[in-house]
C-alpha positions as CSV (number, residue, x, y, z in Angstrom):
1,X,-26.9,9.0,-21.4
2,X,-23.8,10.6,-20.8
3,X,-21.0,8.5,-19.9
4,X,-19.6,8.9,-16.7
5,X,-16.4,10.6,-16.4
6,X,-12.8,9.5,-14.9
7,X,-11.6,11.0,-11.7
8,X,-7.6,11.3,-11.7
9,X,-5.5,11.9,-8.3
10,X,-2.2,13.2,-9.1
11,X,0.2,13.7,-6.2
12,X,4.0,14.1,-5.7
13,X,6.4,15.9,-3.7
14,X,6.7,19.9,-4.5
15,X,9.2,20.2,-7.3
16,X,8.1,16.8,-9.0
17,X,6.4,18.8,-11.5
18,X,2.8,17.6,-10.8
19,X,1.1,20.8,-11.1
20,X,3.1,21.4,-14.5
21,X,1.7,18.2,-16.0
22,X,-1.9,18.5,-14.6
23,X,-1.7,22.4,-16.1
24,X,-0.6,21.1,-19.4
25,X,-3.0,18.1,-19.9
26,X,-5.8,20.7,-19.2
27,X,-5.0,23.3,-21.4
28,X,-4.4,20.9,-24.2
29,X,-7.7,18.6,-24.1
30,X,-11.4,19.8,-23.7
31,X,-12.5,16.9,-22.1
32,X,-9.8,17.5,-19.3
33,X,-10.7,19.4,-16.2
34,X,-10.0,20.2,-12.6
35,X,-12.0,20.2,-9.6
36,X,-12.1,23.5,-7.9
37,X,-11.2,23.2,-4.1
38,X,-12.4,25.3,-1.5
39,X,-10.2,27.0,0.9
40,X,-10.1,29.5,4.0
41,X,-6.9,31.8,2.8
42,X,-7.4,35.1,1.4
43,X,-7.4,35.2,-2.3
44,X,-4.0,36.4,-4.0
45,X,-3.8,39.0,-6.8
46,X,-5.8,38.1,-9.8
47,X,-7.3,34.8,-8.2
48,X,-11.0,34.7,-8.8
49,X,-13.7,33.1,-6.6
50,X,-15.1,29.8,-8.6
51,X,-12.1,29.9,-11.0
52,X,-9.0,29.4,-9.0
53,X,-10.7,28.2,-5.6
54,X,-13.9,28.7,-3.7
55,X,-13.0,31.3,-1.2
56,X,-14.8,30.5,2.1
57,X,-14.4,31.7,5.8
58,X,-13.2,29.4,8.5
59,X,-17.0,29.4,9.8
60,X,-18.6,28.3,6.8
61,X,-15.7,26.0,5.8
62,X,-16.4,24.5,9.4
63,X,-20.0,24.3,8.8
64,X,-19.5,22.6,5.5
65,X,-17.3,20.0,7.0
66,X,-19.8,19.2,9.7
67,X,-22.3,18.6,7.0
68,X,-20.2,16.0,5.4
69,X,-19.9,18.4,2.4
70,X,-16.0,17.6,1.9
71,X,-14.7,14.4,0.5
72,X,-11.2,15.1,2.0
73,X,-9.6,18.6,3.4
74,X,-6.2,19.2,5.2
75,X,-4.8,22.2,7.0
76,X,-1.8,24.1,5.7
77,X,-0.1,27.3,7.2
78,X,-3.2,27.8,9.7
79,X,-6.0,27.4,6.5
80,X,-8.2,25.0,5.6
81,X,-8.2,23.3,1.8
82,X,-11.0,20.9,1.0
83,X,-12.7,19.4,-2.0
84,X,-16.4,19.4,-2.5
85,X,-18.4,16.3,-3.2
86,X,-20.7,18.2,-5.3
87,X,-18.0,19.7,-7.3
88,X,-16.8,16.1,-8.3
89,X,-20.1,14.6,-8.5
90,X,-21.0,17.2,-11.2
91,X,-18.1,17.1,-13.3
92,X,-18.0,13.4,-13.3
93,X,-21.6,13.1,-14.2
94,X,-20.8,15.4,-17.3
95,X,-18.4,12.7,-18.6
96,X,-15.3,14.7,-17.9
97,X,-11.8,13.6,-16.6
98,X,-11.3,15.5,-13.5
99,X,-7.8,16.2,-12.1
100,X,-7.2,16.5,-8.5
101,X,-3.8,17.5,-7.5
102,X,-3.6,16.5,-3.8
103,X,-1.4,15.0,-1.2
104,X,-1.2,11.4,-0.3
105,X,-3.2,11.9,2.8
106,X,-6.2,13.4,0.3
107,X,-5.6,10.7,-2.1
108,X,-6.4,8.0,0.2
109,X,-9.6,9.7,1.4
110,X,-10.5,10.1,-2.4
111,X,-10.0,6.6,-3.1
112,X,-11.9,5.5,-0.1
113,X,-14.9,7.6,-1.5
114,X,-14.2,6.8,-5.1
115,X,-12.8,3.3,-5.4
116,X,-12.7,3.6,-9.5
117,X,-10.6,6.9,-9.0
118,X,-7.2,6.6,-10.9
119,X,-4.2,7.5,-8.5
120,X,-1.1,8.8,-10.1
121,X,2.4,10.0,-8.3
122,X,4.7,12.0,-10.2
123,X,8.7,11.7,-8.8
124,X,11.8,12.7,-10.4
125,X,14.4,10.1,-10.9
126,X,16.7,10.6,-7.9
127,X,16.5,12.7,-4.5
128,X,19.4,14.8,-5.6
129,X,17.3,16.0,-8.5
130,X,14.3,16.9,-6.5
131,X,16.9,19.0,-4.3
132,X,18.2,20.6,-7.4
133,X,14.7,21.4,-8.6
134,X,13.5,22.9,-5.4
135,X,16.8,25.0,-5.0
136,X,16.7,26.1,-8.8
137,X,12.9,27.6,-8.0
138,X,14.7,30.3,-5.8
139,X,11.7,30.5,-3.6
140,X,12.7,28.8,-0.5
141,X,15.7,28.9,1.7
142,X,18.0,26.1,2.6
143,X,15.7,24.9,5.8
144,X,12.4,25.0,3.6
145,X,14.2,22.7,1.3
146,X,15.3,20.4,3.9
147,X,11.6,20.6,4.7
148,X,10.1,19.8,1.6
149,X,12.8,16.9,1.2
150,X,11.5,15.1,4.7
151,X,8.3,15.5,3.4
152,X,9.3,14.0,0.3
153,X,10.5,11.0,2.1
154,X,7.4,10.7,4.3
155,X,5.5,10.5,0.6
156,X,7.3,8.2,-1.2
157,X,6.4,5.5,1.4
158,X,3.0,5.8,0.0
159,X,3.9,5.3,-3.6
160,X,3.1,1.5,-3.6
161,X,-0.9,2.6,-2.4
162,X,-0.9,4.4,-5.9
163,X,-2.2,2.9,-9.2
164,X,0.6,4.2,-11.4
165,X,4.2,5.8,-11.0
166,X,5.5,8.3,-13.5
167,X,9.1,9.0,-13.3
168,X,9.4,12.8,-14.6
169,X,13.0,12.6,-15.7
170,X,11.8,14.7,-18.8
171,X,8.5,16.8,-18.6
172,X,7.5,16.3,-22.0
173,X,7.6,12.3,-21.3
174,X,5.9,12.4,-18.2
175,X,3.1,14.5,-19.6
176,X,2.8,12.0,-22.2
177,X,2.9,9.0,-19.8
178,X,0.3,10.6,-17.8
179,X,-2.0,11.4,-20.9
180,X,-1.8,7.7,-21.7
181,X,-2.7,6.5,-18.2
182,X,-6.0,9.2,-18.8
183,X,-6.5,7.5,-21.6
184,X,-6.9,4.3,-20.2
185,X,-3.9,2.8,-22.1
186,X,-2.4,-0.5,-20.8
187,X,0.3,0.3,-18.4
188,X,2.5,-2.1,-20.4
189,X,2.6,0.4,-23.1
190,X,3.8,3.1,-20.8
191,X,7.7,4.0,-20.6
192,X,9.5,1.9,-18.4
193,X,6.6,0.2,-16.4
194,X,7.7,2.8,-13.8
195,X,5.3,1.2,-11.1
196,X,6.7,-2.3,-11.4
197,X,10.1,-1.1,-11.6
198,X,9.6,0.6,-8.6
199,X,8.4,-2.5,-6.6
200,X,11.6,-4.6,-7.9
201,X,13.7,-2.0,-6.6
202,X,14.8,-0.1,-9.8
203,X,14.6,3.2,-7.9
204,X,16.8,2.1,-5.0
205,X,18.4,5.7,-4.8
206,X,15.5,6.7,-3.3
207,X,15.1,3.9,-0.6
208,X,18.5,2.4,-0.2
209,X,20.1,-0.3,-1.9
210,X,17.8,-3.5,-0.3
211,X,14.5,-5.4,-1.3
212,X,12.4,-3.7,1.5
213,X,10.3,-1.3,-0.1
214,X,8.2,1.5,1.5
215,X,4.8,0.5,2.3
């Protein structure tokens, strides 16, 4: 009998490095993969159906949504994105470690359906470092960066709902920490015990120098 796999949810603000971490883990492990999510947006140059996304019409997406075929979904820029239930069931049944890079709302929905899922939040060490990373990408103007930071402040209020927090002040260390989590290594062996440090107020620069933490 094949041992059931592990479902891991990775979240974090834009610019946190979550996608880079996920891509590195997938590229360097035969057993780590990602679930292909569905979208109603038009394929970009080079994207392939069933590999990058499952491309669907809005009518098809709506029908599958009504039929309960998505575990979670969201809307962005007038397009829908969702995680097919069958995709996760198949990969987990094959014994794979399945990565889902999704937002905090999607993570909540996944955790309800898969209580044993491992949830990991990726965060730069400070707000200023996140702003610098967003600016250095050169893909967004000042208004867009401000909006991204506002979303980030909403997202970090959900950090303590996650199983693990990885502070990405160095991408190589962040990849190793996330790999350790996926390898079911005790959190006490992780660099810094980041989530415990967050709860104790170690990263006060994210939420003020006080004892009240985001909930």
